[in-house]
RODO-2510 file (C-alpha; in nm, 4 decimals, decimal comma):
residues 374
     n   res          X          Y          Z
     1     x     0,0047    -0,0006     0,0019
     2     x     0,0997     0,3591    -0,0467
     3     x     0,0171     0,5608     0,2582
     4     x     0,0101     0,9161     0,3534
     5     x     0,0546     1,0184     0,7022
     6     x     0,0253     1,3378     0,8792
     7     x     0,0881     1,4140     1,2354
     8     x     0,2528     1,6931     1,4508
     9     x     0,6261     1,6390     1,4454
    10     x     0,6543     1,7252     1,7938
    11     x     0,7121     1,5246     2,1409
    12     x     0,3615     1,4429     2,2012
    13     x     0,2047     1,0902     2,1886
    14     x     0,0343     1,1260     1,8666
    15     x     0,3389     1,2029     1,6796
    16     x     0,5505     0,9319     1,8357
    17     x     0,2961     0,6563     1,7309
    18     x     0,2260     0,8131     1,3923
    19     x     0,5843     0,7981     1,3191
    20     x     0,6685     0,4452     1,4909
    21     x     0,3607     0,3330     1,2873
    22     x     0,4938     0,4502     0,9789
    23     x     0,8294     0,3046     1,0157
    24     x     0,6880    -0,0391     1,1079
    25     x     0,4794    -0,0355     0,8056
    26     x     0,7878     0,0760     0,5772
    27     x     0,9512    -0,2344     0,7095
    28     x     0,6730    -0,4475     0,6098
    29     x     0,7197    -0,3092     0,2619
    30     x     0,4441    -0,0402     0,2462
    31     x     0,5274     0,3072     0,0864
    32     x     0,5153     0,5590     0,3411
    33     x     0,4849     0,9262     0,2767
    34     x     0,4673     1,2001     0,5902
    35     x     0,3168     1,5137     0,5185
    36     x     0,3900     1,7571     0,7756
    37     x     0,5416     2,1154     0,8490
    38     x     0,8591     1,9618     0,9990
    39     x     1,0520     1,6189     1,0139
    40     x     0,8705     1,3964     1,2907
    41     x     1,1493     1,4150     1,5767
    42     x     1,1442     1,0174     1,5868
    43     x     1,2423     1,0123     1,2066
    44     x     1,6136     1,0798     1,2546
    45     x     1,7503     0,7952     1,0600
    46     x     1,7015     0,6888     0,6898
    47     x     1,4293     0,4274     0,6589
    48     x     1,3780     0,2449     0,3610
    49     x     1,0334     0,3124     0,1862
    50     x     0,9904     0,6544     0,4065
    51     x     0,9496     0,9792     0,2355
    52     x     0,9249     1,3310     0,3967
    53     x     0,7130     1,5905     0,2372
    54     x     0,7290     1,9384     0,4222
    55     x     0,4467     2,1758     0,4075
    56     x     0,5687     2,5247     0,3033
    57     x     0,3972     2,8277     0,4575
    58     x     0,4029     3,1475     0,2744
    59     x     0,4334     3,4629     0,4691
    60     x     0,1975     3,7003     0,2459
    61     x     0,1436     4,0327     0,4177
    62     x    -0,2189     4,0248     0,3910
    63     x    -0,2259     3,6926     0,6103
    64     x    -0,1969     3,7844     0,9608
    65     x    -0,1511     3,4115     1,0663
    66     x    -0,0028     3,1314     0,8813
    67     x    -0,2527     2,9374     0,6780
    68     x    -0,1221     2,5837     0,7694
    69     x    -0,4603     2,3895     0,7078
    70     x    -0,4894     2,5293     0,3869
    71     x    -0,1337     2,4657     0,2870
    72     x    -0,1429     2,0982     0,4132
    73     x    -0,4490     2,0310     0,2224
    74     x    -0,2668     2,1571    -0,1133
    75     x     0,0433     1,9257    -0,0051
    76     x    -0,1799     1,6326     0,0533
    77     x    -0,3367     1,6963    -0,3018
    78     x    -0,0029     1,7215    -0,4512
    79     x     0,1585     1,4082    -0,2794
    80     x    -0,1760     1,2247    -0,3267
    81     x    -0,1708     1,2684    -0,7058
    82     x     0,1711     1,2301    -0,7929
    83     x     0,2549     0,9418    -0,5679
    84     x    -0,0588     0,7768    -0,6332
    85     x    -0,1385     0,7133    -0,2741
    86     x    -0,4224     0,4683    -0,1623
    87     x    -0,5092     0,6464     0,1534
    88     x    -0,4357     0,9300     0,3928
    89     x    -0,3933     0,8543     0,7464
    90     x    -0,3907     1,1611     0,9933
    91     x    -0,3377     1,1472     1,3516
    92     x    -0,5008     1,4089     1,5980
    93     x    -0,8249     1,5518     1,4553
    94     x    -0,7333     1,9409     1,4494
    95     x    -0,6789     2,0404     1,1798
    96     x    -0,5462     1,7331     1,0105
    97     x    -0,8699     1,5799     0,9474
    98     x    -1,0183     1,9004     0,7884
    99     x    -0,7326     1,9229     0,5739
   100     x    -0,7712     1,5715     0,4623
   101     x    -1,1337     1,6206     0,3823
   102     x    -1,0556     1,9358     0,1734
   103     x    -0,8157     1,7473    -0,0136
   104     x    -1,0441     1,4334    -0,0656
   105     x    -1,2967     1,6715    -0,2201
   106     x    -1,0293     1,8669    -0,4397
   107     x    -0,9023     1,5022    -0,5676
   108     x    -1,2700     1,3536    -0,6109
   109     x    -1,2637     1,3898    -0,9894
   110     x    -0,9196     1,2274    -1,0463
   111     x    -0,8880     0,9614    -0,7724
   112     x    -1,0727     0,8227    -0,4679
   113     x    -0,8472     0,8747    -0,1839
   114     x    -0,9413     0,7116     0,1180
   115     x    -0,8977     0,9173     0,4560
   116     x    -0,8602     0,7608     0,8069
   117     x    -0,8499     0,9841     1,1127
   118     x    -0,7070     0,8486     1,4481
   119     x    -0,8268     1,0229     1,7525
   120     x    -0,5547     1,0681     2,0320
   121     x    -0,7043     1,2495     2,3236
   122     x    -0,7004     1,6227     2,3745
   123     x    -0,7939     1,6862     2,0098
   124     x    -1,1330     1,5308     2,1290
   125     x    -1,1385     1,5685     2,5187
   126     x    -1,0134     1,9498     2,5207
   127     x    -0,9391     2,1533     2,2206
   128     x    -1,1939     1,9929     2,0028
   129     x    -1,4680     2,1071     2,2568
   130     x    -1,3968     2,4695     2,2148
   131     x    -1,6776     2,6508     2,0616
   132     x    -1,4743     2,7618     1,7670
   133     x    -1,3686     2,3843     1,6706
   134     x    -1,6372     2,1619     1,7896
   135     x    -1,8693     2,1759     1,4556
   136     x    -1,5549     2,1245     1,2480
   137     x    -1,4272     1,8468     1,4599
   138     x    -1,7757     1,6743     1,4447
   139     x    -1,8091     1,7075     1,0647
   140     x    -1,4345     1,6112     0,9578
   141     x    -1,4599     1,3129     1,1798
   142     x    -1,7933     1,1820     1,0585
   143     x    -1,6685     1,2529     0,6623
   144     x    -1,3598     1,0313     0,7154
   145     x    -1,3876     0,6930     0,5523
   146     x    -1,2529     0,5209     0,8634
   147     x    -1,2003     0,6488     1,2425
   148     x    -0,9812     0,5009     1,5223
   149     x    -0,9299     0,5850     1,8628
   150     x    -0,6557     0,4683     2,1029
   151     x    -0,8595     0,3520     2,3916
   152     x    -1,2379     0,2474     2,4822
   153     x    -1,2434     0,5783     2,6900
   154     x    -1,1946     0,7810     2,3911
   155     x    -1,4148     0,6192     2,1674
   156     x    -1,7064     0,6439     2,4156
   157     x    -1,6047     1,0135     2,5011
   158     x    -1,6152     1,0890     2,1133
   159     x    -1,9485     0,9413     2,0528
   160     x    -2,1007     1,1097     2,3756
   161     x    -1,9371     1,4821     2,3196
   162     x    -1,9949     1,4841     1,9723
   163     x    -2,3115     1,2725     1,8999
   164     x    -2,1148     1,1156     1,6331
   165     x    -2,2781     0,8497     1,4095
   166     x    -1,9917     0,6750     1,2990
   167     x    -1,8267     0,3397     1,3695
   168     x    -1,5099     0,4105     1,5609
   169     x    -1,2208     0,1257     1,5729
   170     x    -1,0396     0,0994     1,9048
   171     x    -0,6757     0,0210     1,8115
   172     x    -0,4624     0,1083     2,1095
   173     x    -0,1074     0,2695     2,1228
   174     x     0,1864     0,0304     2,0902
   175     x     0,5544    -0,0037     2,2028
   176     x     0,8722    -0,1643     2,0266
   177     x     0,9337    -0,4099     2,3337
   178     x     1,2405    -0,5329     2,1745
   179     x     1,3817    -0,1657     2,2037
   180     x     1,2033    -0,0802     2,5251
   181     x     1,3008    -0,3479     2,7666
   182     x     1,4561    -0,4100     3,0966
   183     x     1,8394    -0,3668     3,1267
   184     x     2,0256    -0,5090     3,4114
   185     x     2,3413    -0,2892     3,4351
   186     x     2,2393     0,0748     3,4104
   187     x     2,5340     0,3109     3,4748
   188     x     2,3072     0,6085     3,4075
   189     x     2,1445     0,5113     3,7607
   190     x     2,4750     0,5707     3,9747
   191     x     2,5045     0,9030     3,7975
   192     x     2,1194     1,0006     3,9183
   193     x     2,1402     0,8465     4,2639
   194     x     2,5241     0,8045     4,3589
   195     x     2,3952     0,7477     4,7355
   196     x     2,2004     0,4455     4,6164
   197     x     1,8381     0,6604     4,6514
   198     x     1,5313     0,5076     4,4826
   199     x     1,4595     0,6602     4,1622
   200     x     1,1156     0,7850     4,0610
   201     x     1,0587     0,8944     3,6683
   202     x     0,8007     1,0945     3,5127
   203     x     0,8027     1,2096     3,1308
   204     x     0,5707     1,4689     2,9671
   205     x     0,5531     1,7751     2,7690
   206     x     0,4704     1,9717     3,1201
   207     x     0,1250     2,0704     3,0113
   208     x    -0,1227     2,1768     3,3154
   209     x    -0,3010     1,8577     3,2179
   210     x    -0,0334     1,6628     3,3115
   211     x    -0,0155     1,7792     3,6603
   212     x     0,3704     1,7563     3,6858
   213     x     0,3854     1,9603     4,0183
   214     x     0,2054     1,6936     4,1883
   215     x     0,5261     1,4659     4,1185
   216     x     0,7246     1,7095     4,3304
   217     x     0,4470     1,7326     4,6116
   218     x     0,4460     1,3521     4,6199
   219     x     0,8300     1,3375     4,6332
   220     x     0,8257     1,5648     4,9314
   221     x     0,6087     1,3090     5,1063
   222     x     0,7950     0,9854     4,9897
   223     x     1,1111     1,1292     5,1235
   224     x     0,9866     1,1336     5,4726
   225     x     0,9941     0,7497     5,4606
   226     x     1,2608     0,6578     5,1709
   227     x     1,5649     0,8334     5,0375
   228     x     1,4477     0,9005     4,6692
   229     x     1,5336     1,1176     4,3814
   230     x     1,2923     1,2453     4,1235
   231     x     1,3687     1,2745     3,7598
   232     x     1,1668     1,4813     3,5242
   233     x     1,2034     1,4244     3,1731
   234     x     1,0487     1,6829     2,9167
   235     x     0,9782     2,0516     2,8802
   236     x     0,6928     2,2897     2,8622
   237     x     0,4716     2,5584     2,9985
   238     x     0,4873     2,4132     3,3710
   239     x     0,8398     2,3807     3,4030
   240     x     0,9042     2,7108     3,5640
   241     x     0,6576     2,6488     3,8066
   242     x     0,7981     2,3175     3,8885
   243     x     1,1490     2,4671     3,9243
   244     x     0,9730     2,7317     4,1672
   245     x     0,8205     2,4841     4,3590
   246     x     1,1328     2,2644     4,4243
   247     x     1,2968     2,5788     4,5632
   248     x     0,9932     2,6422     4,7801
   249     x     1,0007     2,2865     4,9175
   250     x     1,3869     2,2965     4,9444
   251     x     1,3930     1,9707     4,6945
   252     x     1,6034     2,1101     4,4188
   253     x     1,8957     1,8607     4,4924
   254     x     1,6535     1,5665     4,4922
   255     x     1,4781     1,6502     4,1735
   256     x     1,6568     1,6367     3,8265
   257     x     1,5239     1,8165     3,5203
   258     x     1,6645     1,6536     3,2260
   259     x     1,4631     1,8625     2,9378
   260     x     1,3801     1,6770     2,6357
   261     x     1,5708     1,3510     2,5766
   262     x     1,6071     1,0719     2,3127
   263     x     1,7683     0,8244     2,5218
   264     x     1,4519     0,7305     2,7174
   265     x     1,5250     0,3679     2,7300
   266     x     1,8472     0,4186     2,9391
   267     x     1,6489     0,6760     3,1897
   268     x     1,3626     0,4308     3,2140
   269     x     1,5935     0,1267     3,3230
   270     x     1,7480     0,3615     3,5917
   271     x     1,4128     0,3887     3,7563
   272     x     1,2500     0,1992     4,0257
   273     x     0,9075     0,3783     3,9659
   274     x     0,7152     0,5771     3,7037
   275     x     0,4636     0,8316     3,7950
   276     x     0,1862     0,9602     3,5711
   277     x    -0,0723     1,1840     3,7863
   278     x    -0,2198     1,3408     3,4767
   279     x    -0,5884     1,5028     3,4854
   280     x    -0,6393     1,3533     3,1414
   281     x    -0,4807     1,0712     2,9544
   282     x    -0,6526     0,8864     2,6698
   283     x    -0,4104     0,6031     2,6529
   284     x    -0,0847     0,6757     2,8454
   285     x     0,1956     0,6004     2,5949
   286     x     0,4679     0,7315     2,8469
   287     x     0,3452     0,4542     3,0912
   288     x     0,3139     0,1931     2,8311
   289     x     0,7046     0,2576     2,7521
   290     x     0,7811     0,2471     3,1127
   291     x     0,5922    -0,1007     3,1595
   292     x     0,7805    -0,2134     2,8659
   293     x     1,1058    -0,1732     3,0662
   294     x     0,9763    -0,3575     3,3645
   295     x     0,8975    -0,0423     3,5652
   296     x     0,5647    -0,0475     3,7734
   297     x     0,3451     0,2752     3,7244
   298     x     0,1515     0,4982     3,9876
   299     x    -0,1002     0,6560     3,7846
   300     x    -0,4360     0,8471     3,8327
   301     x    -0,7548     0,6977     3,7507
   302     x    -0,8336     0,8802     3,4417
   303     x    -0,9094     0,8149     3,0786
   304     x    -0,7588     0,5131     2,9332
   305     x    -0,4958     0,4783     3,2193
   306     x    -0,7174     0,2025     3,3886
   307     x    -0,7244     0,0292     3,0596
   308     x    -0,3395    -0,0072     3,0588
   309     x    -0,2307     0,0070     3,4216
   310     x    -0,3854    -0,3214     3,6299
   311     x    -0,4473    -0,1712     3,9919
   312     x    -0,2239    -0,3770     4,2420
   313     x    -0,0816    -0,5819     3,9583
   314     x     0,1298    -0,3625     3,7276
   315     x     0,0924    -0,0570     3,9728
   316     x    -0,1617     0,1403     4,1508
   317     x    -0,4219     0,3571     4,0401
   318     x    -0,5488     0,6634     4,2620
   319     x    -0,8009     0,9728     4,2081
   320     x    -0,6935     1,2688     4,0467
   321     x    -0,5008     1,4839     4,2961
   322     x    -0,4851     1,2570     4,5580
   323     x    -0,1360     1,3262     4,6540
   324     x    -0,1507     1,1470     4,9851
   325     x    -0,2601     0,8113     4,8366
   326     x    -0,0034     0,8080     4,5627
   327     x     0,2689     0,8766     4,7966
   328     x     0,1500     0,5946     5,0118
   329     x     0,1599     0,3585     4,6842
   330     x     0,5058     0,4997     4,5740
   331     x     0,6420     0,4267     4,9476
   332     x     0,4723     0,0758     4,9414
   333     x     0,6648    -0,0301     4,6388
   334     x     0,9865     0,1558     4,7270
   335     x     0,9944    -0,0108     5,0464
   336     x     0,8810    -0,3575     4,9550
   337     x     1,1187    -0,5149     4,6902
   338     x     0,9525    -0,8357     4,6453
   339     x     0,6462    -0,6775     4,5528
   340     x     0,8139    -0,4104     4,3161
   341     x     0,9988    -0,6967     4,1573
   342     x     0,6544    -0,8810     4,0968
   343     x     0,5075    -0,5532     3,9686
   344     x     0,7721    -0,5174     3,7278
   345     x     0,7602    -0,8535     3,5907
   346     x     0,3753    -0,8193     3,5536
   347     x     0,4156    -0,4905     3,3849
   348     x     0,6825    -0,6231     3,1231
   349     x     0,4544    -0,9264     3,0571
   350     x     0,1470    -0,7124     2,9736
   351     x     0,3197    -0,4666     2,7550
   352     x     0,4625    -0,8005     2,5583
   353     x     0,1476    -0,9708     2,5291
   354     x    -0,1037    -0,6793     2,4703
   355     x     0,0707    -0,4001     2,3271
   356     x     0,3463    -0,4836     2,1317
   357     x     0,3947    -0,3391     1,7668
   358     x     0,4046    -0,7006     1,6259
   359     x     0,0231    -0,7188     1,7412
   360     x    -0,1001    -0,3669     1,6887
   361     x     0,0702    -0,2839     1,3539
   362     x    -0,1219    -0,5694     1,1828
   363     x    -0,4447    -0,4119     1,3381
   364     x    -0,3896    -0,0956     1,1263
   365     x    -0,3078    -0,2903     0,8122
   366     x    -0,6317    -0,5086     0,8417
   367     x    -0,8218    -0,1729     0,9148
   368     x    -0,6419    -0,0337     0,6039
   369     x    -0,7695    -0,3034     0,3579
   370     x    -1,1121    -0,3127     0,5243
   371     x    -1,1433     0,0878     0,4513
   372     x    -1,0187     0,0413     0,0839
   373     x    -1,2599    -0,2085     0,0147
   374     x    -1,5565     0,0161     0,0962
***
């Protein structure tokens, strides 16, 4: 198949999954064409059967804001026509689904290009609910030839919030368990915790919805029982607030800000525990990557996280903002090595058996074939 993939090229989960999906499909012989305003950050090395098409934005004085949606639609038309694409697979509804719809209409007389939209989370639960976007999200989603969601929670949320009369296929996020796997010797651990402290890791884009300051408040309580370090990976609008909170609580020496990092496998393998106290999380890809490395997860009971993290089996789940309970769960795992090892084994097993790319990528292939037969 010849597949066009559009995603945000940044560090968010939707871009990660779209890029990894494209790479996996390319290795299976499909021709993949990424269409975006920048090279996806996980597409750093040459991959056979993968081509990148950059969306060029013109800075005409009449336009106060860049017209990305229209430029994207135009590039979709160009690539679909000259590369003879079979379908366009867009990740994150805004504005990709509407651009794909426009491209489909322009191409209607020349070729029947199929459009599949994958919903990832905040495009439905947050941004898409704004009055200025809601009608557009509803229309472009319904007009897609196929729609997938990364969790049962997100599917139900979409059907409820938008009253969409469309079949939505749940295809969960995935991880390469051969890349994300437990490592026995991790030199990075000694660098992070030279005194043998326990290590808690959190990775995110530091948006308010991730509640990163909660991880610092949880550490403050954990330190009363267990010598520990908190490693924060990523960057974003809440980083300054987190740094301020560390100074206020006198925890700056116990919290390590690593910023954006590519070497997540090594960082995760240095951890004893992964913390994800989000306010909204349609799946929780960061938690899955930690589980694949055999790291137990303490999470909030929101969105798709309960579909991923099994309470008292691969980790623990608590209510949003319940810092006391999350701290209690962290202390429990950090002081009971036998339980932590059991949860570690369970986490790895669940990631391999249910969410490995060898299981999920064929689900996308089957869905593509289904849509192309319509």
